[in-house]
Structure formats: structure tokens, C-alpha cells
N, C-alpha and C positions, 0 to 999 in steps of 0.2 A: 718504271712501275706503272701498271695500268690503273686508271682512276677507279675508285669504288663508289658507285652512284647508289646511295641508299635512298629508297623512296620516302623515308621519313623526313629527309632533309631537303632534297632538291629534285623536283619533278622535271628532270632534264630530257626524258624520253617520251615521245608521243607516237601512236600508231599512224602511219601514213601509207596508204595503198598496200596494207598488209605487211609493212616492214617497220622494224624498230629503228628510229633515227634519233640522233642526239645533237642538240645545238652546239655543244662544246667540242665533242670529238666524234663525229659521225662515223668514222671508219674503225673505231676501236671496239672490238667485241666485248660484250659484258652480259651478265646474267639478266640484268634488267631489260635490256633490249630484246633478248631472247624470250623472256616471259611476256613482254608486250606483244610480240608476234604471235605467241601461242594462245594467249588469252584474248587478244584483240581488245584489250582494255588498258587504260592507264589511270582512270579515276579510282575511286575507292575499291571497286571490284577488282582492279588490277593490282593496286598497291598492297592490299591486305595479304593475299597469298604470296606475292613476291617478297614483301617485307618479312613475313613469317619464315619463309625459306631462308632468307639471309640471317634472321635472328638465330635460327637453329644452327646454321653454319658457324656463326660467330661464337656460339656456345660450345663449339667443338663436337657437335653431334651430326649424325647422318639423317635422322628423321625424328618424329615425335617420340616414338618408343625408345630410340637410342638416347634421346634427351632425358627421358625419365630414368633409364638405367644408369646413365652417367650421374644424374642428380642423386640417386640412391647411394651410389658409390662415394660421391664427393662430400656428402653431408651425413652426420651421424644421427641426428634426431629427426623425428617425423615433422616437427614444426619447421625446422630449418629447411627440410626438403620442400615443404609446402611453399615457403617463402621464395625459395630458389626457382621452383617451377613457375610461380606467379611472376617473378621478376623476368624470367626468360621470355614468357609470352607477352608481357607488357612492353618488351623491346620492339614489338612489331607495330606497324602503322595502325593507329586507331584502336588498338587493343588496350582498354582501360582496366581498372580494378574490377569493374562489373563484368565486362566481357571475359576477362581471364577467369573470373570466378564461375561464370556460367559454364564454360567448357570444363574447367577442372572439377567442379562439383559433379558434373554429369558423369565423368569418368572415374571419380573416386568415391562419391557418397554411396554407402551401402543401402540406403533406404529410398532412393529415387526410382528404383525399378525392382522387379521381382528377382533379377539376377544382379549381384553387385557389379559395379563398374570395373573395367579391366585394370585400372590403376588403384584399386581400393587398398591394397596392402602397402605398408611402408610409408604412408604419407598422412599428415594430419588433415583429414578431410573436413574436420569441423572448422577449419580456417576459412573455407570458401563460402562466402555469403554474398548474394546478389542484391545490391541495394539500388532501387530505382525510385521514380517519383511517387509511386503508390506506397512504397515502404516509408518514404519520407512523410507522406500525409499521415500515416499511422503514428510515426514518431512525434510529429507535431501535436497530434491529438492527445497524446499522453504526457505532453509537456517536456519532451526531451530538450534539454537546454544547450546541448552541444558539448564540445565544439563539433561543427558540422563537417569534419573531415571523414573520409571513408573509413579510416582506421578507428576513429572514435565511435562511429555508428555501428560498425561491425562488432567492436568490443562490447557495446551496450547490448546488442542482440545475442552475443555469445553468453554474456552474464545472465540475461533473461532466460535463455534456453536451458541453462544449467539448473534452473528452478522448476522446469516443466517436465514432469515424468511422462514422456510420450508412451511408454510401454503400458501405462494404465489404460490408454485408449486402444492400443493395438500391440499385442505381444510380439509382433514381427519387427517392430521398430526398436531403435536404440533409444535409451532414455533421454539422452542429450543430443539433439541434432539441430544446430542453429539454422541450417539451410531449410529444414521443414518449417520451423517456426517463422522464418522470414517469408517463406512461400505462403503461409497462412495469412500473414499480414497483407501481402501483395494481393491475394485473391479477395480478401474481405474488402479492401479499399478499391478494387477494380470493378466499376460498373459493367463494362463490356464483357469481361470474363464471367461475371456472375449471371448476367442475362443469358449468356450462351450455355450456362449449366442448367439443364432442365429441372434439377432437383433443388436449386437454390431457393431459399426462402423469399427472395425478392419477388418471385412470381406470385406469391400469395399475400402480398401486402395490400391493405394495412393490417389485416387480421393476423398474419404471421408475425408481425412486429411486436404485438402486445406481450407475448410471453418472454420476449428477449430481455436479458438483463439491461438495466438502465445504462450501465457503463458502455455497452455495445451499441444501444440505440442512439446514444449521443454521437457516436463516431460513424455510424452506418451512412454510406453515400446516398442511400435511397430515402432516408427519412430524417426529419428533425425529431427532437425529443417529443414523445407522445404524452408525457406526464405533466 
């Protein structure tokens, strides 16, 4: 049997003069060597696409769309399908809960673009929430006590989102969209993104800060409490 060299576990292959070589079995053909030659990379840039291709194959699918169709057939509920898609993607090198949610929310969430994502139907798109350091800053500012697992933080944001009627602000949106609520937290706590937005109130401080509710002033990365 030919050895299966998965890039998640053993970086046995390196590019040398345009050829994939292996320190264990240099003469044995394998997909990892072939990808190394095609991509001319073996670091993260090489491992991610190669590992994703292997993860899709291990799931019994031919490509990403086939993986989705298989997931829809194999699981009855929308939430179970969301969990399965997330699990399949996280099998790839360096694909975390956050990275998997970034991709899956992009292709499933109906409110992230004018046209719903191609995977919108049949999956619990509310499950996919991207939590990063800026979102954690917001969570700490409101006294979130944990536990600081990804699942617990996502669950907290989902519960919060269920109480925020987004359609009151924009009729085109769904009332409950945890991904948009999370994105608002991210943008509010991100100095660089707010400075890059020409219409952000940060450009008019300190005058623009005074009408802001006290609860927001105390969390804003641009100002301390003004009262």
C-alpha cells in the first residue's frame, strides 16, 4: 500500500529544483508531491490547498460543490448540515472555526451581499459566526464571563442576535442574523477599519463623541469616557 502523506501531520515533501521529493520514499508517487511541484510551495501556501483537497477526498466528494450536495443528502436537519460542512473544512491544514465560518458564512448567509450566497438553501447559515480579537475586545467590555471556547462565544452572540430586530433598521435584512451582529462588533472595535471608512464618526471626534450613548463611549477604541 502506498503511504498517505497528509500535510497536517508530516511535512515530508519539499520543493527542490521544481520537483517534489520525499525523505521517506522519494520514488513513490503521491498527490502531495504533485501539488508541491504545481504550486512550488510547501509552507502554509502549499499545505492549505493540498490539505483541503485531501480533506474533500476523505469526505467522499469530488469538489466543494459535491461536498455540499453530499452533506445535504447525508444529514436531515439544517443545523446538522452546518456542523458537517464546518467539520469537513476544519479537517484541512490551519482551517480553524473562524476560517471555516468566514468561508461558509460568505457562501450561505443571505444578508452579506445583494445576491444570496450559492449555498444559502438547506443549511443553518446562522451557525457561522467569525470570532476574532476585536470581537473578543467587545465581549470583554460587556463583561462576558466565559467560558472562552469558540462554541460558548458563538452561542452568546447567537442569543444576543435573536434579541436584535435588524429589519427595523433595514427591511432587506433578516431579523436574526448573528453574522451581521458579530460584524458590527468587529467594526466598532477596529480602529484601522473605522479610520478607513470616510463616514465613520471617529473622523469628527471629539465633537462627534458627545451625542454617543455612554455605554458606547466607554467601549469606543478612540475615546475614554467624556462624562
